[in-house]
C-alpha positions as CSV (number, residue, x, y, z in Angstrom):
1,X,83.4,45.3,105.5
2,X,79.6,44.4,104.9
3,X,78.4,42.5,102.1
4,X,74.8,40.9,101.2
5,X,73.6,38.8,100.6
6,X,69.5,37.1,98.7
7,X,69.2,34.0,99.4
8,X,66.2,32.5,97.7
9,X,64.0,29.8,99.1
10,X,61.2,27.6,97.5
11,X,59.5,24.3,97.6
12,X,60.0,20.9,97.0
13,X,58.9,19.8,93.5
14,X,57.6,17.4,94.8
15,X,55.4,19.1,98.2
16,X,52.6,20.5,97.0
17,X,52.2,24.9,97.3
18,X,48.5,25.0,98.1
19,X,49.6,29.1,97.8
20,X,51.1,28.5,94.7
21,X,47.7,27.0,93.4
22,X,45.9,29.8,94.2
23,X,48.0,32.1,92.1
24,X,48.0,29.8,89.4
25,X,43.9,29.4,89.5
26,X,43.7,33.8,89.5
27,X,45.8,34.1,87.8
28,X,43.4,31.3,85.1
29,X,39.9,33.4,86.3
30,X,42.3,36.8,84.9
31,X,42.0,35.1,80.7
32,X,46.3,34.7,81.6
33,X,46.1,30.4,80.8
34,X,49.8,30.6,79.6
35,X,50.7,30.5,82.8
36,X,50.5,28.2,85.2
37,X,52.4,25.7,87.6
38,X,52.9,28.9,90.2
39,X,55.3,28.3,93.0
40,X,55.3,30.4,95.8
41,X,58.6,31.1,97.8
42,X,60.8,33.1,100.3
43,X,63.1,35.9,99.9
44,X,65.4,36.9,102.1
45,X,68.2,39.3,102.7
46,X,71.3,39.4,104.5
47,X,73.5,41.5,104.9
48,X,77.3,41.0,106.9
49,X,79.8,42.5,108.7
50,X,82.6,40.3,108.8
51,X,87.2,41.3,107.2
52,X,86.3,39.2,103.8
53,X,84.7,38.0,101.1
54,X,85.1,34.4,102.1
55,X,83.9,34.9,105.4
56,X,80.8,36.3,105.2
57,X,80.4,32.8,102.4
58,X,80.8,31.3,105.3
59,X,79.0,32.9,108.0
60,X,76.6,32.8,105.4
61,X,76.3,29.0,103.9
62,X,75.8,28.3,107.9
63,X,73.0,31.1,108.1
64,X,70.9,29.0,105.3
65,X,71.6,25.2,106.6
66,X,70.3,26.6,109.5
67,X,67.3,28.1,107.8
68,X,66.8,24.8,105.9
69,X,66.3,23.3,108.8
């Protein structure tokens, strides 16, 4: 069976996000003053071949743990 997982990786709130800050300032410069505190992250899509959903979830969970390092 084929499974698809979508993973969003965001920087911790305590960490600086220079890209997000630049986009926030750009929004303000464009007159969109209601938008603030922009955070930029990554989106990863995984395609997993596995015998069942539980096995696929285990593989995806392992991948997430390894990606977080």
